[in-house]
N, C-alpha and C positions, 0 to 999 in steps of 0.2 A: 571369461564366461559372463561377467556382469555386463560387459559391453554388448555381447551378443544378445543377452536377455533384454537389455535396454532397446536395442535396435528392433528386436522382435515385438516388444510391447509397443514401441512407437509405430511400427508398420501396422500392427493390429488396430491401434486406435485410429490411425489415418484411414485405413480401409473401412472401419466401422462408421466413421464420420461420413465418408464418401457414400457408403450404402444408405445412410440416413437421408442423404440428399438425392438419392437415385429415384428415378421414376419410370414406370412402364408407360408406353404409349402405343398408338396405332397410326398407321400412315397409308395413304393411297392416292391414286391419281392417274394421269395419262402419260403414256410413253410415246415419243415421236422417234422412231428408230429407222435406221438404214445401215448400210455397209460402208466401211472405209478400208483402205489398203490398196495394193497394186492390182486393181481389177482390170480385166481385159476390155469389158464392155460396160463401163460404169453407168452410161446413160440408160441402160436397160432397167436399172433399179431405182425406185423412188421411195420417199418417206412413207412409212406405214404407221398408223395410229394403233396403239395397244394400251395396256394398263399395268399397274402394279399395286400391290397391297400387302400389308403385313404388320409386324409388331416392332417396336423400338424399346431400347432400354438405355436411358441417359444417366451417366454417373457424373456428378458435380465434383470436379477436381479442385477448382478454385472458385469459391462461392459466387455463383451467378455470373461467371465470366468464361471459364474454360471447362469444357465437358468432353468426355469420351462417350460415344454413342454407337454401340453395335446395333445392327438391325437384321431382321430376317424377313425377306420379301419374296413374294411370287411375282415374276415379271415376264411379260411377253415382249419379245424383240423380233427382229426380222426385217422384211422388206416387201414392197409392192412392185409387181411387174409393171413396167411402163406400157401404156396402151399403144401397141404397135402391131403392124402386119408384116408378114414374111411371105414372099412369093416363092413357092416351091418349084423345083425343076420341072414338074408336070404342068406348071402354069397356074395351079390352084393357089388361092390366098389363104394362108393360115394366120389365125389371130388367137392370142392368149392374153388373159387378164386375170387378176386375182392377187393373192399374197401368200407368203410363207410365214408362219408363226413358229418361233423358237421359244419354248417355254422353259424358264429357268427359276431356280431358287438362288437368290442373291444374298450374300452375307457381307455387307460393307461394315467396316469399323472406322468411324469418323472421328477426327478431332474437330471440335466445334467451339468457336469463339463468339461470344455475344458482345455487341457494342450497342447498349440500349436495347431497343426492340429488333435491331438488325443482327443477323447471325451469319457467320461464314463457316463452311465445313469442307473437309477434305480428308481422304484416307484411302487405304487399299480395299479391294473387294475381291472376294472369291465367289465363283458362280458354278452351279451344277445344272447341266442340261437334263430336263425331265422328259421332254417329248418334242416332236416337230409335227405341225399340222399344215397340210397342203390344201389351200382353198383357191382353186383355179376354175376358170371357165374357158373352154376352147371352142373355136368355130372354124369351119372350112367353107370358103366362098360365101360367108355370111350366115351359114346354117349351123346352129349349135349342135355339137356332137359329143361333147364331154363337159360334165360339170361335177366336180368332186370336192368333198370335204372329208379328208381322211388323214390318218396318222401316217407320217412318212418314216421310213427306216432310218434309225440314227446310227447305224453301223458306219464307221469311217469318220464320224464327227467326234470332236473332243468333248468328253463329258465334263471335265473340270477346266475352268478358265480362271486366269488371274487378270485383274484389271484395277481400275481406280475410279473414284467418284469425287466430285467437287461441286460445290454449289453455294448459293446465297439465298437468304429468306428473311421473313418477318415473323416474329413470334410475339404473342400477347401474354400478359400476366395470367390469363385464364387458362393457358395451356394450348391454345390454338396457334398453328403455324402455317404459313404459306411459303412455298419455296420453289426454286428452279435448280435442277441438278443435272450435271452431265456425267454419264457413265461411259468409260472407254475401256477397251480390252487390250491387253498386252500380248495376247496369243491368238493365232488364227484358229477359227472354229472348225475348219476342215482338217482332220488329222491324218487320214489315210487315203491314199490315191486321190489327191486333190485334182489331178488332171481329168478324172472321170466325173467329178461332181459339177453339175450344171455346165457340161462341156468344157470344163477347165476355167470357166469365167471367175470362179471364186477361190482360186488357188491360194491367194494371200488375203482373204477377206477376214475382217474383224467387225464385231458388232459396235455400233455407235448409237447412243441413245440419249435423248434429252427428256428429262422428267419434269412435269408440272405436278407438284405434290402438295397434299394437304395433310397435316398431322394434328394429333391431339395427345397431350401428355396428361395423364390422370393426376390431379392435384395441382397442376400448373407449376410454373417456375418463373 
């Protein structure tokens, strides 16, 4: 019983000390996203610029060296259509351009190591799909006939995704940080009838995102 009590007290003191060194922060920046996987027509899809933003909570495990940092971020991913033309059987020329935004809530839990002002981070990430926005322009024989910005049906898409994040950055003692991070997914985002989604092009597609991120931790570290 005394040993159990001692272990409990030690764990409580350790947790309390860690909390004392913890810090809330904010983070935001640009996303450069596309698709990866066994795509049928990979050349159709190009990098798209999006954004991310949210809050962070860093727990100092080993004083000013090793941290655990969960984050809650809103993040836009997806792809841009390659600017191309298709000749229809009727002889008409069809052209489509624009992009598809997949809007997520991301929850990465990162192990973070500091080496002076430089930090390295990596860890698992869970993501939840909120909505999909279709932003496209279509033309036939050079004449615009369709321009849409609308929410696309998310039926058949995987709402929960499991992935990972890894990055490197620079942090100042005032709490400002600049970093680059890669987000990858371990699960395909088309969950049901993938052969019907984008004519089967995205049967084994996964999101792939590079983040240029700026953060601020209140109180600094």
